[in-house]
N, C-alpha and C positions, 0 to 999 in steps of 0.2 A: 666835339656834336652836345656833348648837354648844353652846356654854356651857351649854342646858338639859339638852343629848344626853347630855355629857358627866355631865352630874349625876345625869341618867336609869342612864346607864349603870349608875356608880360604887353606885345606891340598889337597883339591881334582883341587879350583881352578889352586893351584904354581903348581902341577899334571900337569895338561891338558901347563900348558908353556913348560913345562918342556919337557912330553915330542912334543906336537907339536916342539917343539927346531929341537930335532932329527928324529925326523919323519919326518919336513918338507923338510930335506933336498934332502931323495929322490924321497918324492912324489911332493913336491910341494905345494900354499899354498890353492887353489879350496881345493883336493881332500883331509886334513888333514883342513876347513872347515867343508866335506861334508859331513867325517869319525867320525865326533863331533855330525855333527844335528843327523845320522842315528842310530849314536850308542844312541844316546840320544833319539827318538823315541820312544822304545818296554817303557819304563819309565816316562813317559813323556803316554803314554795312558791309563796306569797303576793309576795315580793318575790323570788322566781328569775323567777317570771312577768308578773312589769312589767318588766324586764328586754329587755331583745332579745338576743339568743342572739349570743353569739358566736363566733367565728371560734377553736378550740379544739387544738393541734397534740395527734402520732402519741404522745406521752408527756404527756398527759393525766390520761385511765384512774390508769395505772401509782402515778403522785404518790396522783393521791388516795384512792385506795386507803392504803396505802403509808401517810398522813399520817391516810387515819379510821383505822382499825388501831394508831398511836401516839396519837392523840386521843382514845381511848374507853380507854385500858391507863393513858396520866397522866389521866385524868375517873376512872379505880377507885381509884387508887391514892393521890389526892388528899381523893376520900371517905373511905377505910380509913386515912389520916393525920385526920382532922378526925374518923369516927372513935373515934380510937384515944387525941386527947391533945385539949386543951382550942383554942377559939377560937379564945386572943388567942396560946397559940405553934404556931399551923398555917399562918392567914390573913397572919400579917407577911413570911411566906419571901417567899407572892409581891413581897411588893418590891422584891426583888431580882433578876425575867425582865432588868427597863431595864436594870440593870446588867452582864449578859448580853452585851442586843444589843450596848452597849458593843462587844464579842469581834468577837466570832460576822455584824455587821450589813455593817459595814466588809471581812470575808472574801468575804462570798457575796454582800453586793450593792452595793460599792463606796460603802456612803454613815458617816457622819459627824453626826453632831450637834448645831447653834455653836451659842454664847456660851451664847441662852438660852433652850436642848435640853441642855443639862445643867446644867446652874440647874434647870430644872422635872427631871429626875432628878434631881436632889440630895434634891429635895423629896418626892421620892413615897420614897424613902426612908426620912431623912429622917424624913417624917413616919408 
């Protein structure tokens, strides 16, 4: 099942970039980011309601607000980059995210991938 879900995630992520590039010329980056999040909301609401409510710590809402602002800024900048350049130049830059996680994950979480994980990251970056 994980293979099907991961392939579907890759397919829909690439479709997001392609459709965003197609629509962004007419609407602008802000409208594309807003629409992307607005139309995802019903699915996310169903997913949240399907799970039992977790216990939330006192700092949860502050972290949620900061993270939400950062995601909106990153999304707008990402789609502005897609608008300004070809997809073949902007989208491959995202593969370097896994390399950045090799530095930040040990610092923040104390986690580091094993040999197979490192091999997978190498395949992602090279691919």
